[in-house]
C-alpha positions in Angstrom: 0.0 -0.1 0.0 1.3 3.5 -1.0 4.1 2.1 -3.1 3.2 4.3 -6.1 6.7 4.1 -7.5 6.2 0.3 -8.2 3.3 1.3 -10.4 5.7 2.9 -13.1 7.9 -0.2 -13.0 4.9 -2.4 -13.9 3.8 -0.3 -16.8 7.2 0.0 -18.1 6.7 -3.6 -19.2 3.2 -3.2 -20.5 3.5 0.1 -22.5 5.8 -1.4 -25.2 3.3 -4.1 -25.8 0.4 -1.7 -26.2 2.5 0.5 -28.4 3.2 -2.4 -30.6 -0.3 -3.3 -31.0 -1.4 0.5 -31.5 -3.7 0.3 -28.8 -4.3 3.9 -27.9 -7.1 3.3 -25.6 -5.2 1.1 -23.3 -2.3 3.4 -23.4 -4.6 6.4 -22.8 -5.9 4.5 -19.5 -2.3 3.5 -18.4 -1.0 7.3 -18.7 -3.8 8.3 -16.6 -3.0 5.8 -14.0 0.4 7.1 -14.1 -0.4 10.5 -13.8 -2.6 9.7 -10.7 0.4 7.5 -9.0 2.7 10.3 -9.6 0.5 13.0 -8.4 0.1 11.0 -5.3 3.9 10.6 -4.6 4.0 14.5 -5.0 1.1 15.2 -2.6 1.9 12.9 0.1 5.7 13.6 0.1 6.7 13.1 3.8 3.3 11.6 4.8 3.9 8.2 3.6 4.6 5.3 6.1 5.7 1.9 5.4 6.2 -1.2 7.8 7.9 -1.7 11.0 10.3 -4.6 11.4 11.0 -6.9 14.1 13.4 -9.9 14.5 11.5 -13.0 16.2 13.7 -15.8 17.5 12.3 -19.1 18.6 14.2 -21.3 21.3 13.0 -24.7 22.6 12.3 -28.2 21.4 8.6 -27.4 21.6 9.0 -25.4 18.6 10.0 -28.4 16.7 11.7 -27.2 13.2 11.5 -23.6 14.3 13.8 -24.5 17.4 16.7 -21.7 17.1 15.2 -20.1 14.1 14.9 -16.4 13.5 12.7 -14.4 11.4 12.0 -10.8 10.4 8.4 -9.9 10.7 6.9 -6.9 8.9 4.2 -5.1 10.9 2.0 -2.1 10.0 3.5 1.2 10.5 3.9 2.4 13.9 3.5 -1.0 15.5 5.0 -1.0 19.0 7.2 -3.8 20.4 4.6 -4.3 23.1 1.8 -4.8 20.6 3.7 -7.5 18.7 4.9 -9.2 21.8 1.5 -9.3 23.1 0.0 -10.7 19.9 2.9 -13.6 19.7 2.7 -14.2 23.5 -1.2 -14.9 23.2 -0.9 -17.0 20.2 1.9 -19.2 21.4 0.7 -19.1 25.0 -2.6 -20.5 23.8 -0.7 -23.3 21.8 1.7 -24.4 24.6 0.3 -23.2 27.7 1.0 -19.7 29.2 3.0 -21.1 32.1 5.3 -22.9 29.2 6.0 -20.0 27.1 8.3 -17.1 28.1 9.4 -14.1 26.2 13.1 -13.0 26.6 13.0 -9.5 27.3 16.4 -8.2 26.1 18.3 -8.4 22.8 21.6 -10.3 23.9 22.6 -13.6 22.4 20.8 -16.4 23.8 22.6 -19.0 25.6 20.7 -22.4 25.1 22.4 -24.2 28.0 20.7 -21.7 30.4 17.1 -22.4 29.1 14.6 -24.5 30.6 14.1 -27.6 28.4 10.5 -27.9 29.3 9.7 -24.2 28.3 9.3 -22.6 24.7 11.1 -19.1 24.5 10.6 -16.4 21.9 12.8 -13.3 21.7 11.5 -10.1 19.9 13.8 -7.1 18.8 12.9 -4.1 16.9 15.2 -3.9 13.8 15.9 -1.2 11.2 16.5 -1.6 7.5 20.3 -1.6 6.9 22.5 -0.3 4.1 26.0 0.0 3.3 27.5 3.6 2.6 27.8 2.7 -1.1 24.0 1.7 -1.3 23.0 5.1 0.1 23.6 7.0 -3.3 21.1 5.0 -4.9 18.6 4.9 -2.1 17.8 8.5 -2.0 14.0 8.8 -1.5 11.8 7.5 1.3 10.4 4.9 -1.0 14.0 3.8 -2.1 14.7 3.3 1.6 11.7 1.1 2.2 11.8 -1.2 -0.8 13.6 -4.3 -1.6 14.9 -4.7 1.9 16.8 -7.7 2.7 19.2 -6.6 5.4 18.3 -5.4 8.9 20.2 -4.1 12.2 19.5 -4.1 15.6 22.1 -2.7 18.4 22.7 -4.1 21.8 24.8 -1.9 24.2 26.9 -3.7 26.7 30.1 -3.3 28.9 32.8 -5.7 29.5 31.8 -6.5 33.0 28.2 -7.7 31.8 26.2 -4.6 32.2 24.1 -3.1 29.6 24.9 0.4 30.4 28.1 2.2 31.9 30.4 5.3 31.8 31.3 6.7 28.5 34.7 5.0 28.6 33.3 1.6 29.2 30.2 1.6 26.9 30.5 -0.9 23.9 28.0 -1.5 21.5 27.2 -4.7 19.4 25.6 -4.3 16.0 24.0 -7.3 14.7 23.2 -7.4 10.9 20.6 -10.0 9.6 20.2 -10.8 6.0 16.7 -12.4 5.1 16.2 -15.3 2.2 13.7 -12.9 0.2 13.4 -9.0 0.2 10.5 -7.0 1.5 8.0 -6.1 0.5 7.1 -9.9 -0.1 3.7 -12.2 -0.3 4.5 -13.3 3.4 4.7 -11.0 6.2 7.7 -12.9 7.8 11.0 -14.0 6.2 13.6 -16.3 7.6 17.0 -14.9 8.5 19.8 -16.8 6.4 22.9 -15.0 7.7 24.0 -13.0 10.7 27.0 -10.9 11.3 28.5 -9.0 14.4 30.1 -5.7 14.6 31.5 -4.5 17.9 32.0 -0.8 18.4 34.5 0.4 21.1 33.6 3.2 23.4 35.2 5.9 21.1 33.6 4.4 18.1 30.2 4.8 20.0 31.0 8.2 20.8 31.7 9.1 17.0 28.4 7.5 16.0 26.5 9.2 18.8 27.9 12.4 17.5 27.3 12.1 13.9 23.7 11.2 14.9 23.4 14.5 16.9 24.9 16.5 13.9 22.3 14.9 11.5 19.3 15.6 14.0 20.6 19.4 14.3 21.1 19.6 10.5 17.4 18.4 10.0 15.9 20.6 12.7 17.6 23.7 11.3 16.8 22.9 7.7 13.0 22.1 8.0 10.6 24.2 5.7 8.5 25.5 7.4 10.8 25.9 10.3 9.6 24.0 13.6 10.8 25.8 16.7 9.8 23.2 19.1 11.7 20.6 17.4 14.8 22.7 17.3 14.4 23.5 21.0 14.2 19.8 21.9 17.2 18.9 19.7 19.4 21.8 21.1 18.4 20.7 24.8 19.3 17.1 23.9 22.7 18.1 22.3 24.2 21.0 24.0 22.1 21.4 27.2 24.6 21.6 30.4 22.6 19.1 32.3 22.4 16.4 29.8 24.4 13.3 30.8 26.9 11.9 28.4 26.4 14.8 26.2 28.9 16.4 23.8 30.7 18.3 26.5 31.2 15.0 28.7 32.2 13.2 25.3 34.9 15.5 24.6 36.3 15.7 28.2 36.5 11.8 28.3 38.0 11.2 24.7 39.5 14.3 23.6 41.5 15.7 26.8 44.5 13.7 25.9 46.0 12.5 22.7 46.3 8.7 22.5 49.8 6.9 22.1 48.1 4.0 20.4 48.0 4.6 16.4 44.7 2.8 16.2 43.1 5.0 18.6 44.5 8.1 17.1 42.7 7.6 14.1 39.3 7.4 15.8 40.4 10.4 18.0 40.9 12.4 15.0 37.7 11.1 13.6 35.9 12.4 16.7 37.6 15.8 16.6 36.2 16.2 12.8 32.8 15.2 14.2 32.9 18.0 16.8 34.1 20.4 14.1 31.2 19.4 12.0 28.8 19.7 14.7 29.9 23.3 15.7 29.2 24.3 12.2 25.5 23.6 12.6 
């Protein structure tokens, strides 16, 4: 629904056929529908919303062939994690018994050895479409970024001592990238995951990514047309407010107060300095 750009691709196949048959009536109908589709793209610019995606993992022998299988589910736009969790919990709870089914609340890797063999477990995580840098030059519009999707990502914060969150200098992040067997949109609303890779970000890399995100948010807020003062105020408060914990000021104090001796860290140190330079230009 709302994928008007796909209409043009379908008619690209049909138009030459009707042109060869000199079928002016069908060509007139097609061009009328194309005009309608392109008009909707223009009028609904920034207002269309496509799907929301979740990774669902199944653990336990009670699931049979689904045991240790992972799927990406496509849900209607603005579906909350609690909504899909409640639905799946109700469905599988009815099938196995509410006392048998258990939902794993975090997104950490599941250790099967620690699971009760008499129970069925599901783990649900919100995921976002993932693109490599080179892909972004072809995925320009909102439609481009929501069509032909096969790779998804979710992030898990962690520290080396087992806690999820810690101080800036001890905060790591695990990025998990999933690849599905088919691309969304698809005839099914769930597709199995066929490949998984993990990227571990060190604390300074986490800080770099955070600063890049803040810079993008600030750039978006300052270039809105028409201007939105409330959004700009919220972004500024979250970015440069002196009361904000782990804000840019603390990031600079933790990572930029001294020049590192390690050549590997120096590259990240320099990149973070450039991020701050870009941030202050906004």
